[in-house]
Structure formats: C-alpha cells, structure tokens
A tleap script that builds the chain and sets N, CA, C and O, in Angstrom:
source leaprc.protein.ff14SB
mol = sequence {
  NMET ASP TYR ASN GLY THR ASN THR SER TYR
  ILE ASP LYS ARG SER ALA SER MET ALA ILE
  ALA SER MET VAL ILE GLY ILE ALA GLY MET
  VAL MET SER CYS CYS ILE TYR PRO ALA ILE
  ILE PHE GLY SER LEU ALA LEU LEU LEU ALA
  ILE LEU SER ARG GLY GLY GLU MET THR PHE
  SER ASN TYR ALA LYS ALA GLY ILE ILE LEU
  GLY ILE LEU ALA ILE VAL CYS GLY ILE LEU
  PHE LEU THR ILE SER LEU ILE THR ILE TYR
  VAL GLU PHE GLY GLY PHE GLU GLY TYR MET
  GLN TYR ILE GLU GLU MET LEU GLU GLU MET
  GLY TYR PRO ASP SER TYR GLN SER TYR ASP
  PHE TYR ARG SER CLEU
}
set mol.1.N position { -59.395 25.865 -13.159 }
set mol.1.CA position { -58.008 25.487 -13.179 }
set mol.1.C position { -57.363 26.087 -14.601 }
set mol.1.O position { -57.940 25.910 -15.674 }
set mol.2.N position { -56.263 26.722 -14.503 }
set mol.2.CA position { -55.783 27.376 -15.401 }
set mol.2.C position { -54.738 26.540 -16.083 }
set mol.2.O position { -53.774 26.146 -15.427 }
set mol.3.N position { -54.840 26.298 -17.118 }
set mol.3.CA position { -53.823 25.676 -17.954 }
set mol.3.C position { -52.692 26.095 -18.683 }
set mol.3.O position { -51.674 25.528 -19.081 }
set mol.4.N position { -53.222 27.448 -18.762 }
set mol.4.CA position { -52.350 28.517 -19.509 }
set mol.4.C position { -50.825 28.595 -18.595 }
set mol.4.O position { -49.913 29.116 -19.237 }
set mol.5.N position { -50.605 28.310 -17.724 }
set mol.5.CA position { -49.643 28.311 -16.623 }
set mol.5.C position { -48.306 27.404 -16.799 }
set mol.5.O position { -48.405 26.181 -16.703 }
set mol.6.N position { -47.271 27.914 -17.012 }
set mol.6.CA position { -46.327 26.994 -17.337 }
set mol.6.C position { -45.662 26.395 -15.851 }
set mol.6.O position { -45.493 27.105 -14.859 }
set mol.7.N position { -45.354 25.040 -15.928 }
set mol.7.CA position { -44.640 24.551 -14.841 }
set mol.7.C position { -43.376 24.502 -14.316 }
set mol.7.O position { -42.529 23.612 -14.396 }
set mol.8.N position { -43.341 26.015 -13.541 }
set mol.8.CA position { -41.607 26.104 -13.793 }
set mol.8.C position { -40.974 25.641 -12.668 }
set mol.8.O position { -39.763 25.863 -12.689 }
set mol.9.N position { -41.462 24.958 -11.494 }
set mol.9.CA position { -40.872 24.195 -10.287 }
set mol.9.C position { -39.696 22.942 -10.884 }
set mol.9.O position { -38.597 22.619 -10.434 }
set mol.10.N position { -40.498 22.419 -12.115 }
set mol.10.CA position { -39.839 21.223 -12.511 }
set mol.10.C position { -38.616 21.946 -13.279 }
set mol.10.O position { -37.525 21.474 -12.959 }
set mol.11.N position { -38.574 22.889 -14.133 }
set mol.11.CA position { -37.538 23.327 -14.716 }
set mol.11.C position { -36.494 24.320 -13.525 }
set mol.11.O position { -35.361 24.744 -13.750 }
set mol.12.N position { -36.980 24.421 -12.768 }
set mol.12.CA position { -36.060 25.323 -11.609 }
set mol.12.C position { -35.063 24.178 -10.877 }
set mol.12.O position { -33.871 24.395 -10.659 }
set mol.13.N position { -35.804 22.831 -10.509 }
set mol.13.CA position { -35.390 21.712 -9.633 }
set mol.13.C position { -34.390 21.023 -10.803 }
set mol.13.O position { -33.421 20.360 -10.433 }
set mol.14.N position { -34.690 21.227 -12.297 }
set mol.14.CA position { -33.590 20.178 -13.213 }
set mol.14.C position { -32.488 21.750 -12.932 }
set mol.14.O position { -31.392 21.623 -12.385 }
set mol.15.N position { -32.774 22.514 -13.191 }
set mol.15.CA position { -31.612 23.649 -13.402 }
set mol.15.C position { -30.691 23.415 -12.165 }
set mol.15.O position { -29.491 23.147 -12.234 }
set mol.16.N position { -31.594 23.586 -10.759 }
set mol.16.CA position { -30.691 23.897 -9.707 }
set mol.16.C position { -29.924 22.406 -9.323 }
set mol.16.O position { -29.037 22.502 -8.475 }
set mol.17.N position { -30.142 21.291 -9.773 }
set mol.17.CA position { -29.698 19.969 -10.107 }
set mol.17.C position { -28.756 20.099 -10.645 }
set mol.17.O position { -27.787 19.815 -9.940 }
set mol.18.N position { -28.488 20.450 -11.747 }
set mol.18.CA position { -27.466 20.638 -13.129 }
set mol.18.C position { -26.484 21.388 -12.140 }
set mol.18.O position { -25.473 20.879 -11.657 }
set mol.19.N position { -26.936 22.677 -11.913 }
set mol.19.CA position { -25.895 23.847 -10.795 }
set mol.19.C position { -25.131 22.662 -10.109 }
set mol.19.O position { -23.959 22.378 -10.359 }
set mol.20.N position { -25.785 22.127 -9.380 }
set mol.20.CA position { -25.014 21.614 -8.027 }
set mol.20.C position { -24.399 20.528 -8.651 }
set mol.20.O position { -23.258 20.475 -8.193 }
set mol.21.N position { -24.573 19.640 -9.461 }
set mol.21.CA position { -23.691 18.442 -10.192 }
set mol.21.C position { -22.334 19.100 -10.861 }
set mol.21.O position { -21.291 18.449 -10.910 }
set mol.22.N position { -22.424 20.321 -11.325 }
set mol.22.CA position { -21.508 20.989 -12.041 }
set mol.22.C position { -20.337 21.378 -11.003 }
set mol.22.O position { -19.131 21.226 -11.198 }
set mol.23.N position { -20.967 21.924 -9.835 }
set mol.23.CA position { -20.050 22.407 -8.446 }
set mol.23.C position { -19.143 21.034 -8.455 }
set mol.23.O position { -17.966 21.005 -8.816 }
set mol.24.N position { -19.921 19.873 -7.982 }
set mol.24.CA position { -19.477 18.671 -7.461 }
set mol.24.C position { -18.305 18.271 -8.522 }
set mol.24.O position { -17.111 18.260 -8.220 }
set mol.25.N position { -18.863 17.917 -9.911 }
set mol.25.CA position { -18.098 17.812 -10.531 }
set mol.25.C position { -16.270 18.423 -10.943 }
set mol.25.O position { -15.247 17.978 -11.463 }
set mol.26.N position { -16.836 19.850 -10.219 }
set mol.26.CA position { -15.752 20.759 -10.911 }
set mol.26.C position { -14.716 20.685 -9.677 }
set mol.26.O position { -13.564 21.023 -9.952 }
set mol.27.N position { -15.023 20.220 -8.135 }
set mol.27.CA position { -14.667 20.001 -7.193 }
set mol.27.C position { -13.899 18.679 -7.336 }
set mol.27.O position { -12.887 18.513 -6.655 }
set mol.28.N position { -14.354 17.658 -8.246 }
set mol.28.CA position { -13.916 16.552 -8.493 }
set mol.28.C position { -12.882 16.709 -9.723 }
set mol.28.O position { -11.994 15.869 -9.868 }
set mol.29.N position { -12.964 17.381 -10.264 }
set mol.29.CA position { -12.048 17.950 -11.237 }
set mol.29.C position { -10.712 18.555 -10.669 }
set mol.29.O position { -9.589 18.276 -11.090 }
set mol.30.N position { -10.996 19.389 -9.689 }
set mol.30.CA position { -9.768 20.110 -9.005 }
set mol.30.C position { -9.122 19.071 -8.150 }
set mol.30.O position { -7.905 19.255 -8.132 }
set mol.31.N position { -9.482 18.084 -7.461 }
set mol.31.CA position { -9.284 16.962 -6.364 }
set mol.31.C position { -8.191 16.405 -7.362 }
set mol.31.O position { -7.013 16.247 -7.041 }
set mol.32.N position { -8.785 16.090 -8.772 }
set mol.32.CA position { -7.700 14.973 -9.618 }
set mol.32.C position { -6.931 15.795 -10.666 }
set mol.32.O position { -6.493 15.323 -11.715 }
set mol.33.N position { -6.779 17.447 -10.156 }
set mol.33.CA position { -5.837 18.288 -10.911 }
set mol.33.C position { -4.491 17.384 -11.255 }
set mol.33.O position { -4.160 17.539 -12.430 }
set mol.34.N position { -3.706 16.554 -10.579 }
set mol.34.CA position { -2.221 16.556 -10.869 }
set mol.34.C position { -2.412 14.900 -11.453 }
set mol.34.O position { -1.455 14.134 -11.560 }
set mol.35.N position { -3.773 14.549 -11.782 }
set mol.35.CA position { -4.165 13.075 -12.956 }
set mol.35.C position { -4.438 14.215 -14.286 }
set mol.35.O position { -5.370 15.019 -14.311 }
set mol.36.N position { -3.541 14.079 -15.196 }
set mol.36.CA position { -4.077 15.150 -16.410 }
set mol.36.C position { -5.248 14.694 -17.268 }
set mol.36.O position { -6.036 15.620 -17.459 }
set mol.37.N position { -5.554 13.696 -17.769 }
set mol.37.CA position { -6.755 13.379 -18.195 }
set mol.37.C position { -8.013 13.345 -17.520 }
set mol.37.O position { -9.076 13.722 -18.013 }
set mol.38.N position { -7.892 12.992 -16.651 }
set mol.38.CA position { -9.453 13.202 -15.422 }
set mol.38.C position { -9.940 14.674 -15.260 }
set mol.38.O position { -11.156 14.860 -15.249 }
set mol.39.N position { -9.206 15.595 -15.151 }
set mol.39.CA position { -8.752 16.653 -14.614 }
set mol.39.C position { -9.750 17.449 -15.833 }
set mol.39.O position { -10.932 17.740 -15.650 }
set mol.40.N position { -8.919 17.735 -17.181 }
set mol.40.CA position { -9.514 17.788 -18.355 }
set mol.40.C position { -11.163 17.499 -18.617 }
set mol.40.O position { -12.114 18.198 -18.968 }
set mol.41.N position { -11.002 16.308 -18.311 }
set mol.41.CA position { -12.621 15.445 -18.750 }
set mol.41.C position { -13.642 16.330 -17.712 }
set mol.41.O position { -14.479 17.141 -18.110 }
set mol.42.N position { -13.390 16.000 -16.352 }
set mol.42.CA position { -14.247 16.660 -15.250 }
set mol.42.C position { -14.098 18.068 -15.340 }
set mol.42.O position { -14.872 18.607 -14.550 }
set mol.43.N position { -13.508 18.777 -15.897 }
set mol.43.CA position { -13.702 20.338 -15.837 }
set mol.43.C position { -14.782 20.739 -17.195 }
set mol.43.O position { -15.732 21.517 -17.285 }
set mol.44.N position { -14.111 19.782 -18.185 }
set mol.44.CA position { -15.185 19.858 -19.057 }
set mol.44.C position { -16.683 19.613 -19.091 }
set mol.44.O position { -17.444 20.066 -19.946 }
set mol.45.N position { -17.025 18.825 -18.039 }
set mol.45.CA position { -18.285 18.006 -18.067 }
set mol.45.C position { -18.554 19.344 -17.168 }
set mol.45.O position { -19.598 19.955 -17.401 }
set mol.46.N position { -17.742 19.799 -16.233 }
set mol.46.CA position { -18.077 20.936 -15.117 }
set mol.46.C position { -18.691 22.141 -15.909 }
set mol.46.O position { -19.619 22.671 -15.298 }
set mol.47.N position { -18.512 22.476 -16.637 }
set mol.47.CA position { -18.490 23.707 -17.882 }
set mol.47.C position { -19.823 23.158 -18.519 }
set mol.47.O position { -20.842 23.824 -18.340 }
set mol.48.N position { -19.887 22.055 -19.211 }
set mol.48.CA position { -21.147 21.729 -19.970 }
set mol.48.C position { -22.433 21.968 -19.019 }
set mol.48.O position { -23.315 22.790 -19.267 }
set mol.49.N position { -22.394 21.030 -17.776 }
set mol.49.CA position { -23.507 21.342 -16.573 }
set mol.49.C position { -24.253 22.510 -16.554 }
set mol.49.O position { -25.456 22.747 -16.661 }
set mol.50.N position { -22.810 23.489 -16.318 }
set mol.50.CA position { -22.861 24.907 -15.822 }
set mol.50.C position { -23.610 25.319 -16.938 }
set mol.50.O position { -24.755 25.489 -16.521 }
set mol.51.N position { -23.559 25.568 -18.141 }
set mol.51.CA position { -23.915 26.021 -18.888 }
set mol.51.C position { -25.337 25.505 -19.430 }
set mol.51.O position { -26.175 26.272 -19.903 }
set mol.52.N position { -25.491 24.299 -19.322 }
set mol.52.CA position { -27.090 23.597 -19.598 }
set mol.52.C position { -27.647 23.824 -18.504 }
set mol.52.O position { -28.846 23.686 -18.747 }
set mol.53.N position { -27.435 24.292 -16.617 }
set mol.53.CA position { -28.232 24.153 -15.806 }
set mol.53.C position { -28.724 25.899 -16.037 }
set mol.53.O position { -29.198 26.492 -15.068 }
set mol.54.N position { -28.598 26.461 -17.085 }
set mol.54.CA position { -28.815 27.961 -17.060 }
set mol.54.C position { -30.345 27.933 -17.723 }
set mol.54.O position { -31.292 28.579 -17.274 }
set mol.55.N position { -30.389 27.140 -18.770 }
set mol.55.CA position { -31.522 26.964 -19.458 }
set mol.55.C position { -32.147 27.876 -20.125 }
set mol.55.O position { -31.344 28.308 -20.951 }
set mol.56.N position { -33.489 28.592 -20.255 }
set mol.56.CA position { -33.616 29.724 -20.887 }
set mol.56.C position { -33.331 31.238 -20.034 }
set mol.56.O position { -33.800 32.324 -20.372 }
set mol.57.N position { -32.465 30.988 -18.887 }
set mol.57.CA position { -32.510 32.284 -18.461 }
set mol.57.C position { -31.327 32.734 -18.657 }
set mol.57.O position { -30.472 31.936 -19.043 }
set mol.58.N position { -30.987 34.097 -18.447 }
set mol.58.CA position { -29.757 34.750 -18.910 }
set mol.58.C position { -28.845 34.837 -17.832 }
set mol.58.O position { -27.915 35.640 -17.911 }
set mol.59.N position { -29.004 34.033 -16.717 }
set mol.59.CA position { -27.727 34.135 -15.661 }
set mol.59.C position { -27.814 32.963 -15.182 }
set mol.59.O position { -28.541 32.025 -15.508 }
set mol.60.N position { -26.846 33.085 -14.194 }
set mol.60.CA position { -26.397 31.884 -13.343 }
set mol.60.C position { -26.446 31.841 -12.103 }
set mol.60.O position { -26.309 32.787 -11.327 }
set mol.61.N position { -26.700 30.415 -11.787 }
set mol.61.CA position { -26.826 30.753 -10.330 }
set mol.61.C position { -25.565 30.504 -9.600 }
set mol.61.O position { -24.642 30.076 -10.293 }
set mol.62.N position { -25.302 30.713 -8.142 }
set mol.62.CA position { -24.005 30.683 -7.775 }
set mol.62.C position { -23.394 29.227 -7.887 }
set mol.62.O position { -22.190 28.995 -7.993 }
set mol.63.N position { -24.347 28.333 -7.850 }
set mol.63.CA position { -23.375 26.841 -8.056 }
set mol.63.C position { -23.193 26.876 -9.213 }
set mol.63.O position { -21.999 26.642 -9.406 }
set mol.64.N position { -23.807 27.071 -10.297 }
set mol.64.CA position { -23.445 27.256 -11.792 }
set mol.64.C position { -22.105 27.750 -12.150 }
set mol.64.O position { -21.300 27.112 -12.828 }
set mol.65.N position { -21.827 29.424 -11.446 }
set mol.65.CA position { -21.142 30.104 -11.198 }
set mol.65.C position { -19.330 29.259 -10.588 }
set mol.65.O position { -18.263 29.100 -11.183 }
set mol.66.N position { -19.713 28.981 -9.430 }
set mol.66.CA position { -18.455 27.874 -8.725 }
set mol.66.C position { -18.041 27.011 -9.449 }
set mol.66.O position { -16.855 26.681 -9.458 }
set mol.67.N position { -19.445 26.187 -10.610 }
set mol.67.CA position { -18.901 25.142 -11.478 }
set mol.67.C position { -18.190 25.482 -12.565 }
set mol.67.O position { -17.262 24.816 -13.025 }
set mol.68.N position { -18.481 26.210 -12.870 }
set mol.68.CA position { -17.858 27.274 -14.133 }
set mol.68.C position { -16.604 27.820 -13.757 }
set mol.68.O position { -15.725 27.746 -14.616 }
set mol.69.N position { -16.351 28.286 -12.806 }
set mol.69.CA position { -14.832 28.826 -12.384 }
set mol.69.C position { -13.851 27.487 -11.612 }
set mol.69.O position { -12.636 27.596 -11.444 }
set mol.70.N position { -14.582 26.366 -11.242 }
set mol.70.CA position { -13.605 25.082 -10.767 }
set mol.70.C position { -13.435 24.288 -12.003 }
set mol.70.O position { -12.432 23.598 -12.188 }
set mol.71.N position { -14.619 24.400 -13.038 }
set mol.71.CA position { -14.196 23.500 -14.292 }
set mol.71.C position { -13.023 24.239 -14.881 }
set mol.71.O position { -12.005 23.685 -15.297 }
set mol.72.N position { -13.274 25.687 -14.882 }
set mol.72.CA position { -12.046 26.387 -15.878 }
set mol.72.C position { -10.705 26.149 -15.336 }
set mol.72.O position { -9.684 25.957 -15.996 }
set mol.73.N position { -10.851 26.191 -13.733 }
set mol.73.CA position { -9.281 25.793 -12.992 }
set mol.73.C position { -8.680 24.525 -13.070 }
set mol.73.O position { -7.479 24.259 -13.016 }
set mol.74.N position { -9.801 23.645 -13.225 }
set mol.74.CA position { -9.424 22.150 -13.429 }
set mol.74.C position { -8.469 21.784 -14.940 }
set mol.74.O position { -7.459 21.089 -15.048 }
set mol.75.N position { -9.272 22.586 -16.047 }
set mol.75.CA position { -8.824 22.480 -17.534 }
set mol.75.C position { -7.359 23.260 -17.484 }
set mol.75.O position { -6.354 22.738 -17.966 }
set mol.76.N position { -7.344 24.537 -16.863 }
set mol.76.CA position { -6.373 25.099 -16.827 }
set mol.76.C position { -5.001 24.178 -15.981 }
set mol.76.O position { -3.962 24.031 -16.624 }
set mol.77.N position { -5.090 23.590 -14.524 }
set mol.77.CA position { -4.290 22.904 -14.058 }
set mol.77.C position { -4.179 21.409 -14.917 }
set mol.77.O position { -3.059 20.900 -14.938 }
set mol.78.N position { -5.223 20.738 -15.575 }
set mol.78.CA position { -4.288 19.613 -16.213 }
set mol.78.C position { -3.876 19.668 -17.558 }
set mol.78.O position { -3.335 18.721 -18.130 }
set mol.79.N position { -4.188 21.057 -18.216 }
set mol.79.CA position { -3.154 21.522 -19.196 }
set mol.79.C position { -1.530 21.737 -18.862 }
set mol.79.O position { -0.484 21.355 -19.388 }
set mol.80.N position { -1.858 22.495 -17.791 }
set mol.80.CA position { -0.305 22.988 -16.913 }
set mol.80.C position { 0.440 21.376 -16.606 }
set mol.80.O position { 1.571 21.157 -17.041 }
set mol.81.N position { -0.170 20.525 -15.981 }
set mol.81.CA position { 0.383 19.174 -15.860 }
set mol.81.C position { 1.114 18.701 -17.087 }
set mol.81.O position { 2.324 18.549 -17.256 }
set mol.82.N position { -0.050 18.472 -18.026 }
set mol.82.CA position { 0.890 17.792 -19.108 }
set mol.82.C position { 1.997 18.664 -19.648 }
set mol.82.O position { 3.139 18.219 -19.765 }
set mol.83.N position { 1.656 19.976 -20.000 }
set mol.83.CA position { 2.695 20.450 -20.539 }
set mol.83.C position { 4.211 20.485 -19.975 }
set mol.83.O position { 5.261 20.270 -20.580 }
set mol.84.N position { 3.942 20.893 -18.361 }
set mol.84.CA position { 5.081 20.250 -17.276 }
set mol.84.C position { 5.630 18.742 -17.663 }
set mol.84.O position { 6.850 18.606 -17.756 }
set mol.85.N position { 4.994 17.899 -17.834 }
set mol.85.CA position { 5.340 16.900 -17.956 }
set mol.85.C position { 6.211 16.253 -19.176 }
set mol.85.O position { 6.961 15.282 -19.076 }
set mol.86.N position { 5.892 17.148 -20.556 }
set mol.86.CA position { 6.261 17.049 -21.770 }
set mol.86.C position { 7.695 17.560 -21.672 }
set mol.86.O position { 8.746 16.955 -21.884 }
set mol.87.N position { 7.468 18.888 -21.280 }
set mol.87.CA position { 8.646 19.787 -21.042 }
set mol.87.C position { 9.687 18.574 -20.084 }
set mol.87.O position { 10.709 18.138 -20.614 }
set mol.88.N position { 9.459 18.322 -19.285 }
set mol.88.CA position { 10.677 17.446 -18.531 }
set mol.88.C position { 10.874 16.532 -19.085 }
set mol.88.O position { 12.075 16.304 -18.948 }
set mol.89.N position { 10.273 15.538 -19.881 }
set mol.89.CA position { 10.148 14.304 -20.685 }
set mol.89.C position { 11.239 14.510 -21.904 }
set mol.89.O position { 11.823 13.558 -22.421 }
set mol.90.N position { 11.436 15.909 -22.299 }
set mol.90.CA position { 12.033 16.285 -23.552 }
set mol.90.C position { 13.590 17.031 -22.744 }
set mol.90.O position { 14.709 16.905 -23.242 }
set mol.91.N position { 13.347 17.674 -21.632 }
set mol.91.CA position { 14.650 18.160 -21.333 }
set mol.91.C position { 15.243 16.892 -20.460 }
set mol.91.O position { 16.417 16.713 -20.781 }
set mol.92.N position { 14.943 16.260 -19.781 }
set mol.92.CA position { 15.783 15.198 -19.104 }
set mol.92.C position { 15.879 14.014 -19.697 }
set mol.92.O position { 16.813 13.436 -19.143 }
set mol.93.N position { 15.451 13.384 -20.468 }
set mol.93.CA position { 15.408 12.328 -21.341 }
set mol.93.C position { 15.848 12.228 -23.080 }
set mol.93.O position { 16.221 11.287 -23.780 }
set mol.94.N position { 15.596 13.685 -23.356 }
set mol.94.CA position { 15.483 13.867 -24.790 }
set mol.94.C position { 14.595 13.205 -25.546 }
set mol.94.O position { 14.864 12.811 -26.681 }
set mol.95.N position { 13.478 13.035 -24.976 }
set mol.95.CA position { 11.864 12.983 -26.100 }
set mol.95.C position { 11.785 11.432 -25.328 }
set mol.95.O position { 12.412 10.843 -24.448 }
set mol.96.N position { 10.820 11.209 -26.069 }
set mol.96.CA position { 9.935 9.569 -25.407 }
set mol.96.C position { 10.823 8.694 -25.523 }
set mol.96.O position { 10.687 7.806 -24.681 }
set mol.97.N position { 12.104 8.486 -26.541 }
set mol.97.CA position { 12.522 7.001 -26.535 }
set mol.97.C position { 13.543 6.847 -25.808 }
set mol.97.O position { 14.051 5.749 -25.584 }
set mol.98.N position { 14.029 8.136 -25.278 }
set mol.98.CA position { 15.383 7.891 -23.897 }
set mol.98.C position { 14.682 8.153 -22.783 }
set mol.98.O position { 15.258 8.373 -21.718 }
set mol.99.N position { 13.199 8.159 -22.919 }
set mol.99.CA position { 12.532 7.959 -21.561 }
set mol.99.C position { 12.195 6.682 -21.533 }
set mol.99.O position { 12.342 6.192 -20.413 }
set mol.100.N position { 11.671 5.721 -22.601 }
set mol.100.CA position { 11.528 4.402 -22.554 }
set mol.100.C position { 12.735 3.695 -22.548 }
set mol.100.O position { 12.576 2.503 -22.283 }
set mol.101.N position { 13.864 4.033 -22.750 }
set mol.101.CA position { 14.717 3.481 -22.630 }
set mol.101.C position { 15.761 3.209 -21.035 }
set mol.101.O position { 16.391 2.274 -20.542 }
set mol.102.N position { 15.447 4.663 -20.679 }
set mol.102.CA position { 15.290 4.688 -19.013 }
set mol.102.C position { 14.462 3.877 -17.936 }
set mol.102.O position { 14.779 3.404 -16.844 }
set mol.103.N position { 13.021 3.899 -18.812 }
set mol.103.CA position { 12.323 2.997 -17.728 }
set mol.103.C position { 12.683 1.424 -18.137 }
set mol.103.O position { 12.523 0.580 -17.256 }
set mol.104.N position { 13.121 1.037 -19.331 }
set mol.104.CA position { 13.660 -0.387 -19.627 }
set mol.104.C position { 14.924 -0.662 -18.619 }
set mol.104.O position { 14.715 -1.627 -17.884 }
set mol.105.N position { 16.209 -0.012 -18.426 }
set mol.105.CA position { 17.051 0.170 -17.559 }
set mol.105.C position { 16.947 0.085 -16.107 }
set mol.105.O position { 17.828 -0.464 -15.446 }
set mol.106.N position { 15.668 0.724 -15.458 }
set mol.106.CA position { 15.245 0.526 -14.375 }
set mol.106.C position { 14.569 -0.554 -14.209 }
set mol.106.O position { 14.698 -0.882 -13.030 }
set mol.107.N position { 13.768 -1.444 -14.889 }
set mol.107.CA position { 13.477 -2.425 -14.973 }
set mol.107.C position { 14.126 -3.491 -14.819 }
set mol.107.O position { 13.760 -4.266 -13.936 }
set mol.108.N position { 15.247 -3.803 -15.632 }
set mol.108.CA position { 16.310 -4.401 -15.720 }
set mol.108.C position { 17.074 -4.656 -14.634 }
set mol.108.O position { 17.407 -5.788 -14.282 }
set mol.109.N position { 17.426 -3.439 -13.976 }
set mol.109.CA position { 18.187 -3.479 -12.607 }
set mol.109.C position { 17.462 -3.738 -11.557 }
set mol.109.O position { 18.134 -3.834 -10.530 }
set mol.110.N position { 16.136 -3.913 -11.410 }
set mol.110.CA position { 15.343 -4.326 -10.471 }
set mol.110.C position { 14.948 -6.063 -10.726 }
set mol.110.O position { 14.225 -6.802 -10.058 }
set mol.111.N position { 15.688 -6.311 -11.877 }
set mol.111.CA position { 15.163 -7.766 -11.929 }
set mol.111.C position { 14.149 -8.196 -12.971 }
set mol.111.O position { 14.111 -9.378 -13.315 }
set mol.112.N position { 13.349 -7.323 -13.477 }
set mol.112.CA position { 11.832 -7.785 -14.101 }
set mol.112.C position { 12.917 -8.057 -15.562 }
set mol.112.O position { 13.925 -7.436 -15.898 }
set mol.113.N position { 12.335 -9.055 -16.112 }
set mol.113.CA position { 12.706 -9.637 -17.316 }
set mol.113.C position { 12.366 -8.515 -18.313 }
set mol.113.O position { 11.670 -7.547 -18.005 }
set mol.114.N position { 12.979 -8.740 -19.699 }
set mol.114.CA position { 12.724 -7.799 -20.827 }
set mol.114.C position { 11.636 -8.543 -21.478 }
set mol.114.O position { 11.237 -9.685 -21.249 }
set mol.115.N position { 11.176 -7.547 -22.457 }
set mol.115.CA position { 9.814 -7.917 -23.274 }
set mol.115.C position { 10.386 -9.044 -23.943 }
set mol.115.O position { 9.544 -9.919 -23.742 }
set mol.116.N position { 11.304 -9.551 -24.616 }
set mol.116.CA position { 11.702 -10.388 -25.612 }
set mol.116.C position { 12.037 -11.951 -25.190 }
set mol.116.O position { 12.323 -12.880 -25.945 }
set mol.117.N position { 11.927 -11.955 -23.888 }
set mol.117.CA position { 12.242 -12.945 -22.790 }
set mol.117.C position { 11.120 -13.497 -22.367 }
set mol.117.O position { 10.332 -12.657 -21.932 }
set mol.118.N position { 10.592 -15.034 -22.311 }
set mol.118.CA position { 9.590 -15.622 -21.884 }
set mol.118.C position { 10.125 -15.211 -20.285 }
set mol.118.O position { 11.264 -15.110 -19.828 }
set mol.119.N position { 8.933 -15.045 -19.735 }
set mol.119.CA position { 8.976 -14.914 -18.239 }
set mol.119.C position { 8.415 -16.364 -17.470 }
set mol.119.O position { 7.377 -16.822 -17.947 }
set mol.120.N position { 9.017 -17.088 -16.350 }
set mol.120.CA position { 8.888 -18.342 -15.638 }
set mol.120.C position { 8.439 -17.893 -14.608 }
set mol.120.O position { 9.236 -17.275 -13.902 }
set mol.121.N position { 6.797 -18.051 -14.066 }
set mol.121.CA position { 6.342 -17.663 -13.022 }
set mol.121.C position { 6.755 -18.300 -11.644 }
set mol.121.O position { 6.667 -17.736 -10.554 }
set mol.122.N position { 7.273 -19.721 -11.907 }
set mol.122.CA position { 7.484 -20.558 -10.589 }
set mol.122.C position { 8.856 -20.548 -10.287 }
set mol.122.O position { 9.239 -21.262 -9.360 }
set mol.123.N position { 9.976 -19.592 -11.157 }
set mol.123.CA position { 11.450 -19.562 -10.845 }
set mol.123.C position { 11.535 -18.894 -9.691 }
set mol.123.O position { 12.442 -19.227 -8.928 }
set mol.124.N position { 10.754 -17.963 -9.354 }
set mol.124.CA position { 10.686 -17.130 -8.079 }
set mol.124.C position { 10.140 -17.622 -7.148 }
set mol.124.O position { 10.186 -16.772 -6.258 }
set mol.125.N position { 9.508 -18.715 -6.701 }
set mol.125.CA position { 8.982 -19.537 -5.716 }
set mol.125.C position { 9.759 -20.223 -5.223 }
set mol.125.O position { 9.418 -21.002 -4.332 }
savepdb mol mol.pdb
quit
C-alpha cells in the first residue's frame, strides 16, 4: 500500500462543487440584479466561492470563471441600480425628506391613516 500519495479525488470534488455553487449563486445574483442588496450579496458570494474553489491550483475551472464573471456583473448591476435610484430620488423629490413626504401624501390620498392617529380596524367592516 502506498501511503505517501495524496487523495486528490476529494479535493477535486470539493473544488468542482464550489465552482458549480459559485456559478449558480452568480446566476441567482444576475436574476436578482434589479433588487439592489441581494445582487450585491450574491455577487460577492459567487466571487468568494470561485476563489475558494481554486484551492492550491493556479487556474480556475470553467464553472469558476463563469461564477466570477456573473458575480462581477451582479455586483455592478446592483451598484448601478442603487446609483440610479439615489439619483432619481434627489432629482425628482429633492432628497429623502421630499420622497417621504410624497409617500405620506400618496397614503393619505388612498385613505390610509397617518402615523399619529390610532387606527380602528373594525371601522372598515
């Protein structure tokens, strides 16, 4: 029996699993790219898993490369949507206070009570 050899099959399987998980999480990040925070979180996880799947090797597998690309795209899309939404809030409403005032006005027009009055649940029945 040769005890000096290393068991590379376990390491290869683990690396392949992490690379595939990286790609799947990168795809999930791209699907949720219109939701700002999940896109950034999933993109970061995809990058982390792709880097960890490399192990001691100097090259990435194709799944890990796809995970890196999708993770970077998800992060960029999340940051892009965040930037666009902040610019829209400042241009259209003059800042967060104007936006919150607009939301309160819309709620009052729809008949919702304001936050200073108690709400009677049985009144609408």
